[in-house]
C-alpha positions as CSV (number, residue, x, y, z in Angstrom):
1,M,99.6,168.9,80.3
2,V,99.6,167.5,84.1
3,Y,97.3,169.2,86.4
4,S,98.1,170.2,90.1
5,A,96.8,172.7,92.5
6,G,99.0,175.6,90.7
7,M,97.6,174.8,87.2
8,P,94.3,175.6,85.6
9,I,91.9,173.0,84.7
10,A,90.6,174.6,81.8
11,D,91.3,177.5,80.0
12,S,87.6,178.9,80.1
13,A,87.1,178.2,83.6
14,S,87.1,180.9,86.1
15,S,86.7,181.2,89.6
16,G,85.0,184.8,89.7
17,P,86.2,188.2,90.3
18,P,89.9,188.9,91.8
19,Q,90.8,190.4,95.1
20,A,90.9,194.2,95.3
21,G,94.4,195.2,95.6
22,V,96.3,192.0,94.2
23,P,97.6,192.4,90.7
24,T,96.1,189.9,88.2
25,E,97.6,191.0,85.1
26,S,101.3,191.3,83.6
27,S,102.4,194.2,81.3
28,A,101.0,191.8,78.5
29,G,97.4,191.7,79.6
30,A,97.3,188.2,80.5
31,P,96.8,186.9,84.1
32,S,99.9,186.6,86.2
33,A,101.2,183.6,87.8
34,A,100.0,184.1,91.1
35,A,96.3,185.0,90.0
36,R,96.4,181.7,88.1
37,A,97.2,179.4,90.9
38,R,94.6,181.0,92.9
39,S,91.8,180.4,90.6
40,S,93.1,177.1,90.2
41,R,93.5,176.0,93.9
42,A,89.8,177.8,94.1
43,R,88.3,175.1,91.3
44,L,90.2,172.1,92.9
45,S,88.5,173.3,96.1
46,D,85.1,173.5,94.8
47,I,86.0,170.1,92.8
48,A,86.6,168.3,95.8
49,R,83.7,170.4,98.1
50,Q,81.3,169.1,95.2
51,A,82.7,165.4,95.4
52,G,83.4,164.9,99.0
53,V,87.0,164.4,98.6
54,S,90.2,165.7,98.8
55,E,92.1,168.3,96.4
56,A,94.8,165.8,96.3
57,T,92.3,162.9,94.9
58,V,91.2,165.5,92.6
59,S,94.5,166.2,91.0
60,R,95.0,162.4,91.0
61,V,92.2,162.1,88.7
62,L,92.8,164.8,86.6
63,N,95.8,163.7,86.1
64,D,94.8,160.4,85.3
65,K,97.0,158.8,87.9
66,A,96.3,155.2,89.4
67,G,95.7,154.3,93.0
68,V,91.5,156.4,92.9
69,S,88.6,153.9,93.3
70,Q,86.5,153.9,89.9
71,D,83.5,155.3,92.2
72,T,85.7,158.1,93.4
73,R,87.2,158.8,89.8
74,Q,83.0,159.1,88.6
75,A,82.5,161.2,91.6
76,V,84.9,164.0,90.5
77,L,84.3,163.4,86.8
78,T,80.7,164.2,88.2
79,A,81.3,167.0,89.8
80,L,83.3,168.7,87.3
81,D,80.0,168.0,85.0
82,V,78.1,169.6,87.7
83,L,80.2,173.2,88.4
84,G,80.3,173.4,84.7
85,Y,83.9,172.9,84.2
86,E,85.3,171.0,80.7
87,R,87.1,167.9,81.2
88,P,90.6,167.5,80.7
89,E,91.2,165.9,77.0
90,R,92.3,162.4,78.3
91,L,89.2,162.1,80.1
92,R,86.6,162.6,77.9
93,K,84.9,159.5,76.6
94,R,85.4,158.8,72.7
95,S,83.5,156.6,70.7
96,A,84.8,153.2,70.2
97,G,83.0,152.9,66.7
98,L,80.0,152.2,65.1
99,V,77.8,148.9,65.2
100,G,75.2,148.2,63.3
101,L,71.7,146.8,65.1
102,V,69.2,145.3,61.9
103,V,65.8,144.4,63.5
104,P,62.2,143.4,62.1
105,E,59.3,145.7,61.9
106,L,59.4,147.2,65.3
107,D,55.1,146.8,65.5
108,N,55.7,143.8,67.1
109,P,56.9,144.9,70.7
110,I,59.4,142.1,71.3
111,F,61.7,143.7,68.5
112,P,62.0,147.5,70.4
113,L,63.1,145.6,73.4
114,F,65.9,143.9,71.7
115,A,67.2,146.7,70.4
116,Q,66.9,148.9,73.9
117,V,68.6,146.4,75.5
118,I,71.4,146.0,72.6
119,E,71.9,149.6,72.4
120,S,72.3,150.4,76.0
121,S,74.5,147.7,76.1
122,L,76.6,149.0,73.1
123,A,76.8,152.8,74.9
124,Q,77.7,151.1,77.9
125,R,81.2,150.1,76.6
126,G,81.8,152.8,74.1
127,F,80.0,151.8,70.8
128,T,77.7,153.9,68.8
129,P,74.6,152.1,68.1
130,V,73.3,152.6,64.2
131,L,69.3,151.2,64.3
132,C,68.1,149.6,61.0
133,T,64.7,148.9,61.2
134,Q,63.2,146.9,58.4
135,T,59.2,147.3,56.9
136,Y,57.7,145.8,54.4
137,G,58.3,147.1,51.0
138,G,61.2,149.5,52.8
139,I,65.1,149.0,52.8
140,T,65.9,145.3,52.8
141,E,68.6,143.8,55.0
142,D,71.1,143.7,52.1
143,E,70.4,147.3,51.6
144,Y,70.9,147.9,55.0
145,V,74.0,146.2,55.3
146,E,75.6,148.4,52.2
147,L,74.9,151.4,54.3
148,L,76.3,150.3,57.1
149,L,79.6,149.3,55.2
150,D,79.8,152.7,54.0
151,R,79.9,153.8,57.7
152,Q,82.8,151.8,58.3
153,V,80.9,150.0,61.4
154,A,83.0,147.7,63.6
155,G,80.2,145.1,63.0
156,I,76.8,144.1,63.1
157,V,74.6,142.5,65.3
158,F,71.3,140.9,63.2
159,V,67.9,140.2,64.8
160,S,65.9,137.7,63.8
161,G,66.9,138.8,60.4
162,L,67.3,135.8,56.9
163,H,69.4,134.2,58.9
164,A,66.2,132.6,60.4
165,D,64.9,131.9,56.9
166,T,65.7,128.5,55.5
167,N,64.8,129.8,52.0
168,A,67.5,132.5,52.4
169,D,71.1,132.6,50.6
170,P,73.7,132.1,54.1
171,D,76.7,133.4,51.6
172,R,75.7,136.8,52.3
173,Y,77.2,136.4,55.9
174,R,79.8,134.7,54.9
175,K,81.0,137.2,52.6
176,L,80.8,139.9,56.0
177,L,83.0,137.3,57.9
178,S,85.7,137.0,55.1
179,R,86.1,141.1,55.0
180,P,86.3,140.5,57.9
181,L,83.8,142.2,60.3
182,P,82.5,140.7,62.8
183,I,78.8,139.5,63.2
184,V,76.4,138.2,65.7
185,L,72.9,136.7,65.0
186,I,70.4,136.8,67.5
187,N,67.2,133.5,66.7
188,G,68.4,131.6,64.1
189,Y,71.1,129.4,62.8
190,V,72.6,128.4,59.6
191,D,75.3,126.0,59.4
192,N,78.9,126.5,58.0
193,V,78.6,130.3,58.8
194,E,81.6,131.1,62.0
195,A,79.8,133.6,63.9
196,P,78.2,133.3,67.1
197,F,74.5,132.6,67.6
198,V,72.6,133.4,70.2
199,S,69.1,131.9,70.5
200,C,66.0,130.8,72.5
201,N,64.8,127.3,73.2
202,D,62.1,127.4,71.1
203,R,61.9,123.7,71.1
204,A,61.5,124.1,75.1
205,A,59.3,127.1,73.9
206,G,56.6,124.6,72.1
207,E,57.3,121.5,74.7
208,L,56.5,124.5,78.0
209,A,53.4,125.5,76.4
210,V,52.3,122.0,75.6
211,R,52.9,120.6,79.5
212,H,51.1,123.7,81.0
213,L,47.6,123.2,79.2
214,A,47.9,119.2,79.5
215,A,48.4,119.8,83.6
216,L,45.5,121.7,82.8
217,G,43.6,118.9,81.5
218,H,43.4,119.4,77.9
219,R,43.8,117.0,75.3
220,R,43.1,119.0,71.7
221,I,45.8,121.3,71.9
222,G,46.0,123.3,68.9
223,L,48.9,124.9,67.6
224,I,49.3,128.4,65.4
225,S,52.7,129.9,63.7
226,G,54.1,132.0,61.3
227,P,55.6,130.3,58.0
228,S,57.5,126.9,58.5
229,R,60.0,128.1,56.2
230,Y,61.8,129.9,59.9
231,L,63.9,128.2,61.8
232,P,62.1,129.1,65.1
233,V,59.4,128.0,63.6
234,Q,60.2,124.8,62.9
235,R,62.1,124.0,66.5
236,K,58.8,124.9,68.2
237,I,56.8,123.0,66.0
238,A,59.1,120.1,67.0
239,G,58.9,120.2,70.7
240,Y,54.7,120.6,70.1
241,R,54.8,117.5,68.4
242,A,57.0,115.5,70.8
243,T,55.2,116.8,73.4
244,M,51.9,116.0,72.2
245,R,53.1,112.4,71.5
246,D,54.6,111.6,74.6
247,V,52.4,113.4,76.9
248,L,49.2,113.2,75.7
249,G,49.8,109.9,73.3
250,T,48.4,112.0,70.2
251,A,48.8,110.5,66.9
252,E,50.6,112.1,64.3
253,E,48.2,112.0,61.5
254,D,46.0,114.0,64.2
255,L,48.9,116.5,65.0
256,D,48.8,117.5,61.3
257,A,45.0,118.8,61.2
258,L,46.2,120.3,64.7
259,I,48.6,122.5,63.5
260,E,47.9,125.8,61.8
261,L,50.5,128.5,59.8
262,S,49.7,131.7,58.9
263,L,51.5,135.2,59.1
264,F,52.8,136.5,62.2
265,G,51.1,138.9,63.7
266,V,47.5,139.8,65.4
267,E,45.8,139.1,61.8
268,G,47.4,136.1,61.5
269,G,46.4,135.1,64.7
270,D,43.3,135.7,64.1
271,A,42.8,133.9,60.6
272,A,44.7,130.7,61.5
273,A,42.9,130.4,64.7
274,S,39.4,130.9,62.6
275,R,40.5,127.7,60.3
276,L,41.5,126.0,63.2
277,L,38.4,125.9,65.2
278,N,36.5,125.5,61.9
279,R,38.5,122.4,61.0
280,D,38.2,120.8,64.8
281,P,35.4,122.4,67.4
282,A,36.7,120.1,70.0
283,V,40.1,122.4,70.1
284,T,40.0,123.5,73.7
285,A,43.3,125.2,73.6
286,I,45.7,126.8,71.0
287,V,49.6,127.4,71.2
288,C,50.3,130.5,69.4
289,G,53.9,131.5,67.6
290,S,54.1,135.1,69.2
291,D,52.2,137.3,71.3
292,L,50.6,139.2,68.6
293,M,49.1,136.0,67.5
294,A,47.7,135.0,70.5
295,L,45.6,138.6,70.4
296,G,44.8,137.4,67.3
297,A,43.3,134.3,68.9
298,I,41.6,136.0,71.4
299,R,39.9,137.9,68.5
300,A,39.0,135.1,66.9
301,A,37.6,133.2,69.5
302,R,35.5,135.8,71.1
303,S,34.1,136.1,67.1
304,R,32.6,132.7,67.5
305,G,31.0,133.4,71.0
306,L,33.7,131.6,73.0
307,R,35.0,133.0,76.3
308,V,38.8,132.9,77.4
309,P,39.8,130.9,78.8
310,E,36.4,129.8,80.3
311,D,35.7,128.1,76.5
312,L,39.2,128.5,74.9
313,S,43.0,128.3,76.4
314,I,45.5,130.7,74.8
315,V,48.8,130.5,75.2
316,G,51.4,133.4,73.9
317,Y,55.3,134.1,73.1
318,D,57.8,136.4,73.3
319,D,56.1,138.4,76.4
320,S,56.6,141.8,75.4
321,A,55.6,144.7,78.1
322,L,52.4,144.6,77.5
323,M,50.9,141.4,77.7
324,A,50.4,142.0,81.5
325,F,47.9,144.3,80.8
326,T,46.0,142.3,77.9
327,D,42.5,141.5,78.0
328,P,42.5,138.7,79.8
329,P,46.2,138.7,80.9
330,L,48.4,136.8,78.4
331,T,49.9,133.2,79.5
332,T,53.0,133.3,77.6
333,V,56.4,131.3,77.1
334,R,58.8,134.6,77.9
335,Q,62.1,135.0,75.8
336,P,64.9,136.0,77.9
337,V,65.7,138.9,75.9
338,R,68.0,140.8,78.4
339,A,70.3,137.8,78.8
340,M,70.1,137.2,74.9
341,S,71.2,140.6,73.9
342,I,74.0,141.3,76.7
343,A,75.6,137.7,75.5
344,A,74.9,139.0,71.9
345,V,77.0,142.6,72.8
346,R,79.2,140.6,74.9
347,A,80.2,138.2,71.9
348,L,80.4,140.7,69.3
349,I,82.7,142.8,71.3
350,D,84.9,139.4,71.9
351,E,84.8,139.5,68.0
352,I,85.9,142.9,67.1
353,S,88.6,142.6,70.1
354,H,89.9,139.4,68.2
355,D,89.1,137.7,71.1
356,P,86.2,135.2,69.9
357,A,84.7,132.7,72.1
358,P,84.1,129.5,69.9
359,R,81.8,129.4,66.6
360,S,78.5,127.8,68.1
361,E,74.7,128.3,68.7
362,Y,74.6,129.5,72.5
363,M,70.7,128.4,73.6
364,F,68.9,130.2,76.0
365,R,65.7,128.6,77.8
366,P,62.1,130.7,77.7
367,E,60.4,130.7,80.8
368,L,56.7,129.7,81.2
369,V,54.5,132.7,82.4
370,V,51.2,131.9,83.9
371,R,48.3,134.4,83.5
372,A,44.9,134.6,83.0
373,S,44.5,133.5,79.7
374,T,44.6,129.6,80.5
375,G,42.5,127.6,82.4
376,P,41.6,124.3,83.1
377,A,39.7,122.3,80.1
378,P,35.9,123.1,80.1
379,R,33.7,120.0,80.8
380,Q,32.8,118.3,77.1
């Protein structure tokens, strides 16, 4: 149906009671053509007035005609919604399909941030995100994938999944690609998996943290992080080692004693920092594999009577939302979550649209955010 000034916008719309003395119903009981025309003109006039455009422009938008700017088109559609009129069928936004989003547990606030930006970017492009959150002892990544396949998703985004674990079997991703199912993987990389990977440059993150602390006069700088089987951890250690050698001239055997690995999280950071400080009380700064581990390191330092940063400087990683409000506010290396998430969504939609980008790892550089948890090295 083509909408004009003489036709109704929606069957349920009404412009109010008829004028006195004007016949409004035919002998069959339906509104007369004249009454319908007057009602339609009144509705077009209302919409035009609400949107601040002409009735002719309203008619063009309702008929989905060209020659109307996107802003004007949106103003008319908003006016329809505000006035309570039903949009014509052709103008109703349809979902372009479901997209799975598999993320780790949400205890680390960086993962809800990834999920928020990815979900918003997908929704803006007409896709409906399906969030799958893993928890310890709960549904596994592979089980979530089976559930998503049952729902015939158009693609899946994996954030810090098994693709980051060098001990995991990468065939699970090759099988998805062979279906074929578009996938994009964030923060992890697997050789011979022909999919887009989006990563933060963890090697650069280790380098940034060490250079910052070295500039403050620190020489005995430790590193605590999660298990070594994770590729981001391996890369961060590599950046830390290289910078300690190049900038401070630290010997390789000394570096082994300055690295302590544990579980990610506050408790893991507490345990790792305690072991490191027990082994080497001369350590004056610690680089941490996550913000939560950094908070655990601060707790470990205070339990020993150390002040942060007067006695011990601490650098986190991620820069999740609350790190500016911790005690002290945390110096950290920020992941560019928004840029990474938008790039991942664009890559996935290109895959879905059969216009894929080259299969490679897209590396985003982190940013050092200096706050109050780091300071000059204490005088020995």
